[in-house]
C-alpha atoms as one frame of an Amber mdcrd trajectory, in Angstrom:
protein
   1.188-131.972  25.231   4.435-131.206  27.047   6.771-134.057  28.047   6.748
-134.817  31.752   9.132-137.092  33.681  12.706-138.360  33.421  14.622-138.867
  30.221  15.114-142.552  29.468  18.593-143.993  30.102  18.973-144.779  26.403
  18.652-141.090  25.639  22.440-140.773  25.829  22.998-143.653  23.432  24.220
-142.964  19.920  21.080-144.477  18.374  18.848-141.771  19.804  20.504-139.099
  17.679  21.163-139.213  13.986  22.962-135.912  13.938  24.735-133.524  16.272
  24.961-129.831  15.502  28.605-128.739  15.967  29.882-125.866  18.087  29.945
-123.436  15.173  26.969-124.787  13.327  28.856-127.581  11.578  27.225-130.940
  11.245  28.842-133.937  12.927  26.976-136.558  10.934  26.141-139.420  13.274
  28.502-138.912  16.233  26.370-138.799  19.412  26.420-135.644  21.433  27.771
-137.455  24.509  30.954-138.274  22.565  31.370-134.744  21.266  30.822-133.311
  24.734  33.404-135.730  26.088  35.907-134.589  23.465  35.160-130.992  24.341
  35.788-131.723  28.015  39.073-133.440  27.208  40.141-130.422  25.159  39.449
-128.185  28.156  41.442-130.429  30.491  44.255-130.988  27.982  44.424-127.726
  25.980  47.619-128.623  24.130  45.834-131.260  22.054  45.638-130.146  18.378
  41.883-130.552  18.055  39.774-128.043  16.126  36.414-127.966  17.808  34.608
-126.596  14.741  35.345-129.739  12.712  33.947-133.253  12.720  36.162-135.504
  14.903  35.623-138.514  12.656  35.482-136.829   9.247  38.451-134.556   9.978
  40.422-137.384  11.584  41.278-135.589  14.797  44.725-136.545  16.057  44.482
-139.622  18.266  40.763-140.130  17.625  39.631-143.248  15.776  36.003-143.921
  14.923  34.205-147.018  13.720  33.629-147.684  10.013  30.294-145.864  10.034
  31.847-142.949  11.923  29.135-143.103  14.504  31.216-143.691  17.623  34.723
-143.238  18.988  36.406-146.602  19.502  40.052-145.618  20.069  41.718-142.747
  21.932  45.482-142.950  21.352  47.519-140.005  22.697  50.929-141.243  23.896
  53.754-138.781  24.626  51.721-135.651  23.895  52.867-133.621  26.886  49.459
-133.970  28.518  49.348-132.740  32.093  46.779-132.763  34.850  44.551-135.758
  35.456  42.089-137.924  33.561  38.718-136.147  33.735  35.632-138.037  34.825
  34.109-137.246  31.430  36.254-140.055  30.004  33.347-142.297  30.953  31.353
-140.830  28.059  33.187-143.083  25.584  31.060-146.124  26.368  32.141-147.937
  23.194  35.847-147.219  23.607  38.014-150.254  22.859  41.550-148.851  23.094
  42.796-146.137  25.471  46.463-145.150  25.280  47.717-142.180  27.322  51.208
-143.542  27.905  54.416-141.560  28.377  52.719-138.356  29.527  54.813-137.877
  32.660  52.753-134.957  33.966  49.492-136.871  33.744  48.962-137.619  37.410
  46.389-138.380  40.064  44.415-141.539  40.685  42.362-143.303  38.043  38.804
-141.880  37.942  35.898-144.176  38.747  34.150-143.655  35.348  37.171-145.232
  33.666  36.096-148.573  35.076  32.720-148.223  33.337  34.354-148.561  29.916
  33.663-152.278  29.825  34.296-152.541  26.070  37.975-151.745  26.580  40.297
-154.410  25.221  43.568-152.477  25.550  44.511-150.030  28.317  47.932-148.388
  28.090  48.826-145.958  30.884  52.510-146.780  31.269  55.178-144.274  32.239
  52.832-141.551  33.470  52.606-140.018  36.922  49.580-141.872  38.285  49.474
-142.852  41.924  47.147-144.286  44.526  45.875-147.770  45.249  44.672-149.894
  42.345  40.926-150.193  42.797  39.117-153.530  42.799  36.878-151.858  40.200
  39.686-152.459  37.730  38.431-156.023  37.496  35.189-154.780  35.893  37.089
-154.330  32.630  36.501-157.980  31.801  37.279-157.644  28.073  40.848-156.429
  28.586  43.521-158.396  26.788  46.271-155.826  27.454  46.794-153.976  30.735
  49.945-151.839  30.895  50.229-149.682  34.012  53.997-149.938  34.373  56.222
-147.021  35.290  53.832-145.159  37.577  53.578-144.821  41.355  50.646-147.091
  42.116  50.835-148.456  45.638  49.136-151.024  47.796  48.380-154.617  46.824
  47.526-156.043  43.430  43.696-156.286  43.340  42.778-159.660  44.795  40.150
-160.274  42.108  42.474-159.596  39.185  41.828-163.157  38.048  38.431-161.974
  36.775  40.257-160.390  33.832  40.207-163.774  32.140  40.967-162.382  28.661
  44.311-160.868  29.668  47.235-161.716  27.432  49.596-158.931  28.575  49.772
-157.899  32.245  52.367-155.269  33.080  52.341-153.694  36.540  56.110-153.300
  36.747  58.084-150.364  38.150  55.452-149.142  40.573  55.294-149.198  44.363
  52.996-152.190  44.733  53.357-154.235  47.899  51.998-157.328  49.572  51.684
-160.890  48.315  50.763-162.153  44.877  46.987-162.780  44.768  46.096-166.470
  44.206  43.532-165.414  41.583  46.406-164.894  39.123  46.104-168.637  38.522
  42.880-167.954  36.603  44.651-165.919  33.916  45.040-168.896  31.604  45.374
-166.799  28.446  48.172-164.641  29.797  51.466-164.714  27.934  53.227-161.933
  29.838  53.475-161.440  33.601  55.589-158.311  34.182  55.589-157.511  37.890
  59.231-156.508  38.396  60.459-153.433  40.203  57.892-153.250  42.998  57.870
-154.048  46.719  55.988-157.320  46.420  56.949-159.758  49.147  56.266-163.001
  50.930  56.216-166.587  49.744  54.632-167.092  46.331  51.375-169.034  46.865
  51.237-172.672  45.790  49.199-173.270  42.641  49.524-169.771  41.243  51.211
-171.191  38.117  49.586-174.149  36.396  49.702-176.216  33.216  46.720-174.379
  31.706  48.728-171.179  31.523  50.826-170.315  28.469  53.116-167.711  30.018
  56.266-166.960  28.024  57.643-164.038  30.087  57.597-164.253  33.872  59.356
-161.220  35.336  59.294-161.064  39.135  62.741-159.543  39.633  63.616-156.632
  41.905  61.048-157.362  44.571  61.276-158.908  48.047  59.934-162.412  47.511
  61.294-165.078  49.840  61.148-168.790  50.487  61.767-171.488  47.891  61.418
-170.879  44.180  57.903-172.186  43.416  57.827-175.697  41.999  54.722-174.647
  40.064  56.848-172.612  37.658  57.844-175.938  36.144  54.295-176.173  34.761
  54.926-173.271  32.376  56.242-175.366  29.486  56.273-172.470  27.011  58.279
-170.194  29.291  60.916-168.266  27.367  62.226-165.723  29.899  62.319-166.204
  33.660  63.634-163.459  35.903  63.606-164.030  39.633  66.776-162.049  40.352
  67.187-159.464  43.096  64.852-161.137  45.584  65.360-163.288  48.694  64.635
-166.775  47.356  66.453-169.429  49.380  66.066-172.723  47.509  66.324-173.734
  43.865  63.516-175.807  42.331  64.526-178.744  40.138  61.265-178.275  38.253
  62.934-175.433  36.358  65.156-177.947  34.583  62.149-179.180  32.593  61.618
-175.789  30.926  63.519-176.667  27.775  62.165-173.709  25.768  63.708-171.178
  28.123  66.262-168.774  26.614  66.842-166.468  29.601  67.243-167.542  33.209
  68.285-165.040  35.853  68.396-166.141  39.465  71.194-163.825  40.584  71.217
-161.737  43.746  69.167-164.104  45.864  70.067-166.350  48.808  70.105-169.677
  46.981  72.008-172.387  48.858  73.402-175.824  48.112  75.249-176.929  44.996
  74.981-175.196  41.654  71.948-176.761  39.954  72.383-179.031  36.941  70.803
-177.158  34.036  72.062-179.413  31.262  68.518-179.896  29.903  68.173-176.194
  29.125  70.050-176.402  25.832  68.310-173.324  24.376  69.637-170.954  27.024
  71.074-167.712  25.703  71.387-165.829  28.991  72.274-167.432  32.311  73.025
-165.627  35.562  73.358-167.520  38.836  75.761-165.080  40.499  75.684-163.450
  43.909  74.021-166.279  45.808  75.140-168.537  48.679  75.977-171.712  46.795
  78.361-174.264  48.273  81.930-174.197  47.001  82.236-175.941  43.683  83.710
-175.957  40.201  82.550-174.427  36.935  80.054-177.054  35.706  80.899-178.962
  32.547  77.327-178.763  31.258  77.921-175.119  30.380  80.054-176.285  27.469
  77.095-177.871  25.640  74.996-174.708  25.298  75.299-173.784  21.606  73.241
-170.583  21.869  74.694-169.140  25.069  75.536-165.442  24.656  75.822-164.195
  28.245  77.105-166.106  31.256  77.417-164.636  34.727  78.611-166.656  37.710
  79.999-163.753  39.737  80.401-164.390  43.470  79.204-167.976  43.030  81.822
-169.555  45.344  83.657-171.188  42.449  87.102-172.743  42.677  89.458-174.595
  40.363  90.403-173.692  36.827  88.409-172.139  33.989  87.706-174.672  31.196
  89.443-173.574  27.990  86.446-174.715  25.936  84.173-172.210  27.639  85.547
-169.265  25.678  85.222-171.037  22.328  81.408-171.203  22.377  80.435-169.676
  19.047  77.755-167.267  20.248  79.181-166.399  23.636  79.618-162.629  23.971
  80.039-161.936  27.682  81.551-164.041  30.484  81.581-162.807  34.076  83.316
-164.995  36.622  84.638-162.347  39.004  84.763-162.529  42.794  85.420-166.266
  43.020  88.468-168.404  43.920  89.442-169.531  40.434  93.066-170.527  39.924
  95.522-171.480  37.216  95.991-170.083  33.734  93.245-168.870  31.404  93.568
-169.770  27.728  91.965-167.298  25.305  93.659-168.533  22.145  90.458-170.099
  20.827  88.030-167.346  21.806  84.787-167.438  19.830  83.887-164.823  17.205
  81.342-163.028  19.376  83.317-162.940  22.620  83.681-159.298  23.587  83.854
-159.188  27.372  85.652-161.423  29.876  85.533-160.365  33.518  87.734-162.445
  35.826  88.486-159.840  38.481  89.157-160.722  42.111  90.198-164.359  41.615
  93.546-166.153  42.073  94.575-166.529  38.440  98.284-166.743  37.752  98.501
-166.472  33.981  96.855-165.625  30.665  97.537-167.333  27.334  96.699-165.689
  24.022  95.674-162.194  23.028  92.144-160.854  23.347  90.671-157.949  21.406
  87.681-157.399  23.659  87.435-156.105  27.233  89.411-158.220  29.701  89.328
-157.510  33.440  91.946-159.250  35.584  92.020-156.741  38.408  92.842-158.294
  41.766  94.538-161.453  40.400  98.149-162.528  41.087  98.836-162.320  37.359
  98.664-158.547  37.703 101.482-158.601  40.238 103.737-161.001  38.382 103.479
-159.579  34.861 103.539-156.105  33.430 103.426-156.956  29.738 100.767-157.718
  27.129  97.709-157.407  29.346  96.067-154.566  27.399  94.899-152.748  30.485
  93.326-155.822  32.076  94.943-155.020  35.422  93.623-151.469  35.298  93.128
-149.806  38.669  91.575-146.443  39.378  92.129-145.755  43.029  95.415-145.709
  44.847  94.948-146.926  48.437  97.234-144.160  49.617  94.485-141.643  49.001
  93.160-142.425  52.448  96.392-141.508  54.222  96.616-138.476  56.405  98.320
-135.270  55.446 101.745-134.759  56.943 100.849-131.158  57.583  97.703-131.727
  59.619  95.319-134.350  60.854  92.723-134.086  58.106  92.486-135.839  54.770
  94.010-134.235  51.725  91.483-132.843  49.359  91.385-133.661  45.683  88.478
-131.466  44.781  88.151-128.430  42.589  87.168-126.410  45.628  90.002-126.696
  48.142  88.796-123.604  49.934  85.814-125.485  51.328  85.717-125.493  55.103
  87.698-128.309  56.697  86.827-127.345  60.247  89.701-126.201  62.373  92.234
-128.186  60.373  94.592-126.621  57.843  95.481-128.855  54.911  98.344-128.736
  52.458  97.724-127.916  48.835  99.250-130.183  46.187 100.942-129.606  42.874
  98.836-131.476  40.320  99.568-132.927  36.925  98.903-135.735  34.501 101.271
-138.499  33.475 100.486-139.767  29.975 102.303-142.959  29.024 102.864-142.775
  25.279 104.129-146.312  24.672 103.222-148.159  27.804 105.384-151.130  28.679
 103.520-151.717  31.903  99.901-151.453  32.894  98.804-149.308  35.736  98.460
-151.403  38.862  99.762-151.244  42.416 103.254-152.285  41.361 103.500-149.528
  38.771 102.108-146.990  41.245 104.949-147.953  43.562 107.456-147.434  40.717
 106.011-143.987  40.013 106.256-142.949  43.636 109.822-144.214  43.972 110.800
-142.328  40.817 109.388-139.083  42.148 111.072-139.480  45.534 114.439-140.279
  43.959 114.154-137.686  41.202 113.295-134.542  43.152 115.065-132.947  46.124
 111.739-131.599  47.417 109.979-134.975  47.784 111.168-136.975  50.791 108.634
-139.793  51.101 106.012-141.573  49.033 103.431-140.382  51.537 103.615-136.963
  49.912 102.267-138.415  46.658  98.733-139.398  45.718  98.131-141.162  42.409
  94.745-141.721  40.811  94.627-143.920  37.723  92.194-142.396  35.235  92.643
-144.892  32.399  94.974-147.595  31.167  97.666-145.063  30.273  96.680-141.906
  32.153  97.350-141.075  35.794  96.763-137.975  37.876  99.486-137.205  40.394
  99.136-134.863  43.356 102.375-133.951  45.135 101.938-132.425  48.596 104.494
-130.152  50.274 105.984-131.356  53.534 105.388-129.233  56.612 104.006-126.381
  54.544 100.684-125.128  53.334 101.698-124.717  49.691 104.701-125.034  47.420
 106.812-121.941  46.861 107.660-120.853  43.341 111.159-122.388  43.230 109.941
-125.761  44.410 106.947-125.852  42.083 108.987-124.748  39.077 111.698-127.273
  39.860 109.312-130.229  40.088 107.474-129.121  36.961 110.716-128.709  35.019
 112.078-132.095  36.138 108.938-133.902  35.009 108.399-131.894  31.830 111.993
-132.537  30.736 111.634-136.233  31.666 114.566-136.133  34.086 112.483-138.162
  36.536 112.854-141.808  35.562 110.299-144.577  36.043 112.168-147.839  35.313
 110.214-150.398  33.325 107.241-148.145  32.680 108.297-146.586  29.414 108.230
-143.049  27.963 105.795-140.488  29.301 104.605-136.918  28.953 103.912-134.704
  31.944 101.058-132.206  31.742 100.962-129.795  34.709  97.494-128.847  35.855
  98.326-126.320  38.518  98.434-126.049  42.279  95.708-125.653  44.817  96.452
-122.672  46.965  95.054-121.592  50.330  91.760-119.697  50.250  91.788-115.922
  50.153  95.479-115.690  49.358  97.472-114.704  46.336 100.054-117.424  46.926
 102.813-118.296  44.535 101.014-121.521  43.746  97.984-119.580  42.623 100.105
-117.239  40.579 101.841-120.215  38.985  98.655-121.357  37.327  95.285-119.826
  38.063  93.300-122.108  35.777  92.591-125.812  35.781  92.973-126.258  32.062
  95.550-128.890  31.376  97.945-128.669  28.469 101.572-128.918  27.632 101.522
-125.191  26.933 101.176-124.503  30.658 104.561-125.996  31.423 106.123-124.099
  28.538 104.533-120.883  29.791 105.911-121.386  33.300 109.445-121.908  32.031
 109.114-119.014  29.602 108.016-116.735  32.426 111.248-117.371  34.299 113.294
-116.602  31.190 111.416-113.386  30.511 112.280-112.060  33.966 115.942-112.449
  33.102 115.612-110.539  29.845 116.961-106.999  29.592 114.751-103.928  29.552
 115.562-103.283  25.910 114.447-106.735  24.857 111.253-106.332  26.857 110.528
-103.019  25.207 110.999-104.576  21.779 108.506-107.301  22.658 106.013-104.695
  23.763 106.399-102.864  20.478 105.841-106.077  18.551 102.778-106.778  20.659
 101.377-103.312  19.978 101.824-103.885  16.261 100.064-107.234  16.557  97.149
-105.560  18.310  96.702-102.912  15.665  96.597-105.095  12.591  93.728-107.515
  13.148  91.266-104.792  14.118  92.236-101.833  11.970  89.204-102.252   9.712
  86.921-102.702  12.719  88.008 -99.422  14.306  87.495 -97.445  11.097  84.048
 -98.898  10.631  83.091 -98.065  14.199  83.634 -94.387  13.433  80.888 -94.703
  10.819  78.666 -96.345  13.438  78.635 -99.558  11.431  79.042-102.993  12.962
  82.240-104.974  12.474  82.321-107.278   9.464  81.106-110.893   9.577  79.355
-110.489  12.901  75.798-111.431  13.749  74.334-109.773  16.819  77.579-108.909
  18.631  78.785-105.352  19.137  82.114-103.694  19.826  82.503-102.273  23.349
  84.998 -99.621  24.345  87.094-100.405  27.386  85.653 -97.340  29.107  82.113
 -98.721  28.707  82.998-101.970  30.422  84.922-100.213  33.178  81.844 -98.144
  33.901  79.602-101.220  33.836  81.802-102.939  36.434  82.922 -99.927  38.484
  86.423-100.335  37.092  86.306-104.113  37.489  85.659-103.816  41.183  86.174
-107.048  43.107  82.541-106.936  44.225  81.558-107.490  40.579  83.758-110.573
  40.219  81.571-113.654  39.813  84.022-116.313  38.704  87.466-117.379  37.572
  88.143-119.680  34.649  90.804-120.773  32.237  90.309-117.616  30.173  90.550
-115.242  33.086  88.165-113.591  35.515  84.456-113.075  34.939  82.679-109.907
  36.024  79.034-108.964  36.218  78.256-105.647  34.567  75.221-103.431  34.108
  74.858-101.333  30.970  73.144 -97.909  30.988  70.078 -99.586  29.478  69.829
-101.810  32.541  70.912-104.928  30.661  72.996-107.284  32.766  76.086-108.765
  31.141  78.914-111.134  32.019  82.397-109.978  30.994  85.222-112.459  30.578
  88.456-110.547  30.973  91.571-112.288  29.666  94.375-112.731  32.129  97.451
-110.708  31.266  99.534-113.791  30.537  97.056-115.171  28.006  98.850-116.459
  24.916  95.955-116.117  22.511  96.926-114.052  19.462  94.824-111.125  18.361
  94.067-112.584  14.952  92.894-115.735  16.695  90.787-113.611  19.052  89.188
-111.800  16.108  88.327-115.075  14.396  86.939-116.448  17.648  84.577-113.495
  17.950  83.368-114.027  14.395  82.687-117.669  15.174  80.889-117.026  18.458
  78.704-114.374  16.878  77.418-116.939  14.379  76.501-119.543  16.990  72.948
-118.994  18.185  70.952-121.545  20.157  68.757-121.253  23.221  70.971-123.735
  25.074  74.210-121.882  24.356  75.313-118.747  26.188  74.877-115.849  23.779
  77.758-113.540  22.871  76.652-109.919  23.312  79.875-108.262  22.223  83.609
-107.873  22.715  86.380-105.445  23.565  89.678-105.946  21.788  91.599-103.410
  23.870  91.942-106.013  26.612  90.559-109.008  24.723  87.304-109.235  26.630
  84.216-111.195  25.644  80.804-109.929  26.711  78.073-112.516  27.217  74.492
-112.539  28.373  74.277-112.743  32.137  72.896-116.086  33.322  71.309-115.534
  36.700  71.439-118.854  38.530  75.103-119.641  38.168  76.646-122.973  37.304
  75.267-126.480  37.454  78.361-127.380  39.475  77.410-124.997  42.271  73.743
-125.980  42.103  74.541-129.678  42.553  76.835-128.967  45.487  74.096-126.964
  47.191  75.857-123.615  46.980  72.926-121.865  45.294  69.968-123.091  47.388
  68.330-124.433  44.240  66.157-127.530  44.450  67.004-129.862  41.583  64.428
-132.632  41.545  64.586-135.506  39.072  62.469-133.774  36.454  64.662-130.652
  36.571  67.818-132.730  36.300  66.466-134.512  33.247  65.558-131.186  31.678
  69.003-129.748  32.429  70.622-132.814  30.885  68.461-132.474  27.790  69.095
-128.729  27.462  72.846-129.224  27.709  72.829-132.121  25.269  70.889-130.084
  22.732  73.408-127.270  23.020  76.293-129.648  22.351  74.402-131.291  19.496
  74.051-127.863  17.880  77.790-127.268  18.169  78.628-130.669  16.698  76.030
-130.969  13.938  74.482-127.607  13.139  77.130-124.940  13.718  78.958-123.873
  10.561  81.737-124.827  10.853  81.194-127.489  13.554  82.625-126.802  16.996
  84.084-129.263  19.474  83.818-127.828  22.964  86.777-129.655  24.560  85.997
-128.530  28.100  82.498-129.766  28.848  81.954-129.765  32.603  79.280-128.837
  35.106  80.895-125.460  35.785  80.540-124.639  32.077  76.797-125.287  32.151
  74.876-122.253  33.375  71.283-122.038  34.600  69.087-119.051  33.828  66.247
-117.704  35.934  63.954-120.480  34.675  66.658-123.141  35.186  67.131-123.500
  31.440  70.636-124.858  30.923  73.079-123.048  28.652  76.478-124.386  27.629
  79.279-121.850  28.009  82.984-121.437  27.257  83.270-122.683  23.689  85.315
-120.907  21.035  87.854-120.958  18.211  90.369-123.113  20.035  87.815-125.856
  19.691  86.846-125.171  16.092  86.990-128.072  13.647  88.587-126.472  10.563
  87.745-127.890   7.185  91.411-128.382   6.391  92.385-129.571   9.830  90.335
-132.683  10.146  91.950-135.974   9.371  90.189-138.645   7.408  88.783-140.224
  10.532  87.211-137.010  11.757  89.829-136.058  14.342  91.851-132.942  14.987
  95.378-133.140  16.346  95.837-130.659  19.174  97.388-130.077  22.545  95.616
-131.747  25.438  93.258-129.282  27.084  90.381-129.834  29.422  89.669-130.377
  33.089  90.808-133.223  35.283  87.994-135.689  35.826  86.309-134.880  32.528
  89.189-135.751  30.205  88.614-138.302  27.474  91.272-140.996  28.123  91.693
-141.728  24.422  92.152-138.025  23.635  94.739-137.656  26.395  96.875-140.476
  25.077  96.591-139.732  21.344  96.026-135.944  21.408  93.515-136.573  18.627
  90.291-134.690  19.143  86.793-135.689  18.037  83.235-134.924  19.060  83.334
-138.144  21.093  85.686-136.324  23.484  82.797-134.011  24.317  80.531-137.047
  24.703  82.880-138.496  27.330  82.964-135.238  29.293  79.192-134.928  29.040
  78.853-138.467  30.373  80.737-137.337  33.479  78.272-134.443  33.812  75.393
-136.932  33.607  76.967-138.889  36.462  77.242-135.645  38.430  73.512-135.104
  37.901  72.881-138.554  39.363  75.255-138.294  42.308  75.682-134.575  43.084
  79.362-135.417  43.486  82.401-133.917  41.812  84.217-136.116  39.283  87.143
-136.583  41.656  86.287-136.310  45.314  88.294-137.578  48.258  90.559-139.361
  45.797  87.718-141.339  44.236  86.906-141.114  40.546  83.168-141.038  39.971
  83.339-142.909  36.661  85.183-145.843  38.200  83.009-145.912  41.310  79.736
-145.998  39.387  80.979-148.376  36.697  82.219-150.879  39.285  78.919-150.822
  41.165  76.900-151.094  37.942  78.870-154.121  36.771  78.586-155.757  40.145
  74.852-155.461  40.629  73.160-153.056  38.242  71.104-150.155  39.509  70.584
-151.562  42.985  74.318-151.720  43.585  74.737-148.164  42.300  71.878-146.617
  44.300  74.023-145.977  47.429  76.227-143.742  45.270  73.334-141.666  43.943
  72.104-138.404  45.410  69.722-139.245  48.298  67.363-136.602  46.895  66.630
-139.020  44.039  65.302-141.660  46.392  61.890-142.790  45.215  62.433-141.817
  41.581  61.248-144.415  39.040  63.911-147.081  38.779  63.312-147.552  35.062
  64.253-143.928  34.417  67.276-144.011  36.721  68.440-147.240  35.129  68.126
-145.914  31.582  69.855-142.639  32.525  72.692-144.453  34.265  73.144-146.844
  31.359  73.387-143.919  28.938  75.872-142.123  31.206  78.167-145.135  31.335
  78.047-145.630  27.585  79.106-142.004  27.176  82.194-142.609  29.336  83.384
-145.730  27.554  87.172-145.538  27.321  87.091-146.390  23.616  85.614-143.467
  21.692  84.039-145.709  19.056  81.794-147.253  21.716  80.311-143.916  22.791
  77.018-142.769  21.273  77.022-139.616  19.131  75.444-136.523  20.610  72.379
-136.964  18.420  71.726-140.351  20.002  72.355-138.945  23.473  69.704-136.269
  22.911  67.264-138.848  21.601  67.713-141.114  24.611  67.416-138.317  27.158
  64.235-137.175  25.420  62.929-140.712  25.682  63.776-140.894  29.372  62.246
-137.506  30.093  59.056-138.373  28.280  59.325-142.025  29.335  58.998-142.995
  25.676  59.994-146.643  25.984  57.854-149.246  24.233  56.956-152.431  26.172
  59.036-154.731  23.968  62.317-154.723  22.153  63.903-156.595  19.280  67.646
-157.110  19.371  69.944-158.521  16.722  73.573-159.548  16.812  75.858-160.973
  19.444  75.184-158.459  22.226  72.089-156.441  22.980  72.483-152.728  23.399
  68.958-152.241  24.767  67.881-152.583  28.358  64.122-152.896  27.957  62.380
-154.763  30.765  65.326-153.741  32.907  67.562-156.445  31.471  70.508-154.606
  32.895  71.891-156.445  35.833  75.002-154.531  34.988  75.725-156.230  31.685
  74.525-156.666  28.130  72.140-159.447  27.188  71.390-160.768  23.739  67.666
-161.423  23.577  64.576-160.901  21.506  61.522-159.947  23.519  58.232-159.670
  21.719  54.608-160.729  22.134  53.900-164.247  20.922
């Protein structure tokens, strides 16, 4: 008799089937067909998963699939950071017995959460952090009553927190941070009595926190409400959380401190900074276990540094910036044994600071913008005294503590016209109807500094230039930008002229290079000319003086030598030409003979020899219409070979001083370097020392960021470009044989192909690390070369090259990706600007400096990227991460591969998990308890 009617509901249950016949006839023992069909649907939605559909998911241990002991049901689906894209299919509801679902760190997994997900009532752990989900969190989320872990952080969920979230009574870990949630905290949170972690930071939550939301039944250890818009008094109820370890209420609008917090004696981290707290500084003497304390940037009444700070034996980080403090700094404060970082800037502190008894962990003391008159003792860490009277009264033994970047004179008007002088790499940009003067630029490197670069020293430098040169009449012609403690860029503008003439430029260069200009009290120096900016569309003398922006002592020597050569007799010149012809013939004699046999040159991999005639034909005799760029090597032309292949030809300028043997060796090196993120060498022509590269269609990253190429660089593309470039540099440093140090990493040396894949360009033999030329500490002594704004300060002062020099320059590129600004623009140095903002108030203080196109990007990613960028541009090379670490961290940011807890050892944390940035390091251990 045939069956009539509906199938029973239990038909889909695993117990109704003892066996499922696989797709290709294989037997899947006891796994119910509904589970197998669900897996098949997931494979269709997410095709990159490495699942073989003709095998048993449980027996074959499919990646990310975990079955119960009897292998009859799927209980865990764990697929973090697998590059999954699309959305979660509704078929996910087929895993009725699923206990753990982890799809975290798949940034292209988007959409809203499907309704069937809320039917998985056996779920105990749900991890969807750092994906691309959006939409309002459904009240149906509260149906997952067995959840003990809910991690939805790092997405774009909006709207309020579900009002019935208190129904998730088993929750231990609640993380909704770094989303776009808004509204008030729901009172039902009070019912989460098992919760240990409340992570709600980085949203748009607002209003007064409801009374009673925190109670004595709760055992919360981490309460993170920072970076929201809460207001009103700090809730007294927080005092009920006796096991509280970390409390972050910073970056809100709280107005009143609650004395109940002083009873939380287990607390190790307390951050109340960047609020509107009023009244006196609270007495926190009961909190003897504090390791991190930040009360800065509030509206406290004027007062003194409290004495109770001196009894905290475990204190590692103290920040009382902009706390309206007056009086002296207690000497005992710096002797605390675990104290690593002290920030007391932007107050009214007076007197002398004694650092003679500094504790063993003390690494950073920031006292900027106070009224301190003296310092006692030496300090090996980072000391910031900028903006104190001591910087005006003393020029000795401050180790760069009075370091300034920006000279106020940069805002003065040009004598030649009524527009601001430009300190950009593109002076030909339109300035409206105004014509500006073009400066002579150079670097002053102080080799044994007797004074530290502050306003007083800047005045000495200007006076020396005015008194030492007949062409400089007033200090207003001079702009000085301090790049580091012993490195300054000077720009000297002509008076009543558009550009310097040759005699004037040569005279100033010669006076500085020969050290005839004196700077009393500053000490010995080296001058490194870096060329003149010349008017657009003109072959001015300034342009002829130095067409490239590479800086090096050799440039000055070349300029002087050029004058001498003009004075030489015709016979001497002819002899030099003969010697040059002989030099040309020797390095390539074997190559020419082999070309006649149609064999490739020796020791080359993939590069071919081009005749000059071939390249002339490809460029229509180097027609100006084929010119696509100018660099330190010479001009770059686009060419088309008879095969249709597009090429880029770098033609050496006639005054290039590279020897032919060196050129030959450079070609051999470049031909061995092959990586998808490095521009590939196609060939060469030794007749005019030309290098032939693959043509990269979308130009430079520099032009793309400035909007010259009409390319849209969203956050994801910028991360990918950063990662591509970093991988190219990592190859040069770690995998090339021999290793190569680039020495001129900059955004204009990063090219973008038709798919916006980044390729690093302009590396060669001059940056090779020879096996016999590396000192024991991994450096190479060399002339200073590079580009202003990207120069490693330590390299400039020591002329000792390491791969960390590239890391510094790459850090500047990372800041360009964040800001879409040039390294030096309108007299402001991007590194200084960002670093100052970051130290003052973390990401939120730096956001106004970022590219507006990045508005709305996940703050966690921006924060991590900015932190990495600033570590790359540390002035001390030893503090910069190696390129391998840089690649790893950018990969983690791109894939959002950050775990929800971090363990930190030592005096100072180097991790910023949970957004413990605030602009400074914090020594903590954060882990589930």
